[in-house]
N, C-alpha and C positions, 0 to 999 in steps of 0.2 A: 504493500500500500504506500510505503514511503517513496518509492520511485514514481509512483502515479502523481503524488502530490508535488514532488519536486519538478516533474515534467509540466504540470500545470502552472506552477509558481514561475518556471523559467519562461514559459510562453507568454504569461501575462507581463512580465517584465519587459520582454521584446516587443510586445503589443504597445504598451505604454510608452516606450522608447520611440517607436514608429510614429504614434499619435503625435508626440511631442515635436519631432522632426517636421512632420506635416504642418503643424501649427505654425513653426518657425518659418517654413517655406511660404506659407499663406501670408504671415505677417510681412515678410520681405517683398512678396508680390504686390501687396497693398501698398507698401512704401514706394516701390518702383512705380507703379501705375498712378497712384494719387498724388504724389509729390511732384510737382512740375518744376523743373530747374529754371532759374531766371533767364529771360531772353537775351539780355545783354549785361556783361558785367564790366564795371569800370573801377579800376584801382586809383586811389588817391594817394600819392607819394609826396614825401618831402625829404630833403637831404639832412636836416636837422630839426630839432624840436623848437617850438615858440614862434613858427612862421604862420600860424593860423590854419593849419592844414585840417584839423578837426572841425573848426568853425565853418570853413569852406565846405567840407563834405556834409555837414549837417544841413546848412543852408541850400546846397545844391539838391540834397535829397528831398527837402521839403518844397523847393521850387518845382522839381520834376514830378512830385506827388499831386500837384494841382491838375495834371493831365494824365498821369498814369499811375500804375500801382508799383511802389518802390519798396526795396529792401535795403536796409543799412546795417552792414556788418562791422562792428568795432573790433579790429584785430590787434589793437594795441593792448596785448594782454597784461603788461606790467603797468600800464597807466591808462585804464579805460576811462575816458572822459565823456563819451558819447551820452551816457545816461544822465550826467549832470548837465551837459549843455542842452539836452531836450526836456529837462524837467522830469525825468523818469526814474530818479534815484530809488524810490521806494517799491518799484515794481519788481516782480519775479516772473521767471520763465517756468513753463511746465512741461513735462515729458508726456508723449503719447505714443501709440503704435506707429504714428506717422513721423516721430522724431520731436525734436524740441520745438515748442510753440513760441515764436518770437513775440515781443511786446509791441503793441501798437501805439503810435504817438498820437493819433487821431481817432475820432469817433467814427469816421467813415471807413476806418481800417485800410488806408491807401499808403501808409508809411509804417512798414514792419521793421522792428529794430532788434539786434541780438548782440549782446556784449557780455564779456566775462563779468563786468560789473553787477550784472543781474543775479550772478551766482554767489556773490559775496554776502556774509551776514553783516559784516561791517565794511562800510565804504572806505574807511581809513586804513584797512588792513593791507599790509605789504604783500605783493605777490611775487614770491622768490622760486621761480622754476628754472630748472635746466632744460637744455635743448629738447630731449625726448619727450618731456611733458608738455612743452609748447607745441611740438610736431603734432602730438596726440590731440591737443585742444583745437588746433587749426583744422585738422581732419574732421573733428567732430562739427565744429561750426560751419564748414563748407559743404559736408556731405550729409549731415544729419539734422539740419534745421528745416522744418517745414515752411518754406517761404510761401507756399500757396501759389497762386498765379501772378506773381509780381513780373513786371515788364523790365525792370532794371534792378540790378544789385550793385549799390554803391559800397565799396570795400575801403574803409579807413584804416589804413596801414600804420605801423609805428614809424617813427623817424629812421632814416639810415637805410641799410641793407642788412637785416637780421635773418635769424632763422625763419621768422615768420613769413617773410617775402619769399623766401626759397620754397617753403612748404606750401603757401598758398598757390604759387605758380604751378607746382606739381600736382596739387588736388584740383585745379581748375581745368585739368585737360579735357574733361568731358563736357565743359561749359563753353559758352561763346564769350570769350574775353575780348571785349571791344577794344581795350586799350587803357592807357594810364594817363592820369592828369597830374603834373608835377607842380607843387606849390612852393613859392620861395619868396624872398623879400629882397629888396634892392641892395643890401649890404654885400659886400665882396665875399665874406665867409659863407653866407647862405648861398651864393651863386655857385661858389666852388663845390659845396656840398650837393647842389642841384646837379652839377655836372657829372657827379658820381651817380646819381639817379638815372641820368641819361644813359651812361655807360652800362649800368645794371640792366636797363631795359633792352639795350641792343644785344647784350651778351645772352639774355634769357629769351630773346625773341619777342618781346612785348611791343606792340604798337604804341607809340607815343602819340596821344591825341593832342598834347600841347602843353604850354607852360603858363601858369597864372602867377602874376606878380602881386602879392598881397602887401598890405600896408604901404601902398605905393602913394605917399603924401597924406596930408591932413584935410579932411573935408569940413570946411566951416559949417556949423549946423544952422547958420543964419543967412549966408549968402550963396552956400554951395560951392564956393571957390576952393580949389585944391592947392595947398602949399606943399611943396616937395621937401619934406623934412630931411629925407635920406637922399641918395643919389637919384638923378633924374633919368628916366627911360633907359635904365640899364637893363631891363628886361628884354626890351626889343632887340638891343645889342647883343644881349647873351644868346637869344634864340637864333639870330642870324648867324653867330659864331658857330653854334652847334647844329645848325640846319634843322631846327625844329619849329614847329608853329607857336606862335605867340597868341595866347587866347584872350588876354586883357589884364588891365591894372585894376586892382580894387583899393580903394583909399581907406584910410582909417576913419571909420564912421561911428560916432558916439551912439546913435540910435540902434546900430547893429550890435554894439556890446550890450545894450539894455535887452534887446530882444533875445539874445543868446542866454542872458542871465534868467530869463522868464520862460525859456523853452518855446519862443514864439517864432512864427515865419516872417522874417524881416521883409522879404519881397512883397508879400501879400498885404503887410500893414503900411508899407511905404513904397508903394508902386512907382512913384515919381522921383524918388531920390536917386542921386548919381550912382550909388552903389547898386541899387536895384536894377538900373539900366544896364550896367556892366555885367552883373550876374546874369540877366537874361539873354545878353548878347553872347556871353561865354557859353550858356547852355545851348543856345542857337548853333554856335559854331561846332560844339561837340556833337549835337544830334545831327548836323548835316554831314559830318564826318563819318559817323556811325551808318548812316542811311546811304552814303555814296558807294 
């Protein structure tokens, strides 16, 4: 009788294992068929920190979301600031059979946001990770976030050319990488680092959509006159030297700073401002490049 019992037990175990494997396969099929990859991926790069890259990425994402569904991925793993910039610090992401569900920045759910900042219990906690853990997190963000049917994915990368940059390029192979926008300021040191970003893009085969010169002069809030506090028109000369397209010059705008502190769409609230006009012109140039 013992052998009969053992035979039945063994077959039950095998049957349970087969059922589990089938359930896993079904879950993977659901993920593959129900999770639509973003139509166009745009990387936002900068050679150094403090040039306003995240501000540009957030405002660009909000501007595009007025017409399309947009995903914004914060890949600055050690300094995730997108949740703060968009006023989403207290939000959390959730896991589902389809992957991580991003946080939506608007009621219409046209701007989906994902950041390691949403995974922290304390926003002041330091993130001290070695390369392999960063690599694993980048893979999770790129492959296992359920972006839904977004038309564009804006990827805010950390400054420089770190592990995250190499990892994201590798994991984006199955997506349509439209290209990269490089953000710099007029200072010579910033331009030197921006040149390294151009070199990185050429080595890795990333299409360069163009360069944005941020903090290009101070915009007077009363008369809209722009005073060149730093160098004048160096972005144009820089792009000519490196044979890349110049997308535009964004001035230092007090109202923009206020909108970023409140997590608001600057271009929507200030459509006639100099900075809004430049933002819209930059997006027009990018979209024409993508569609050409």
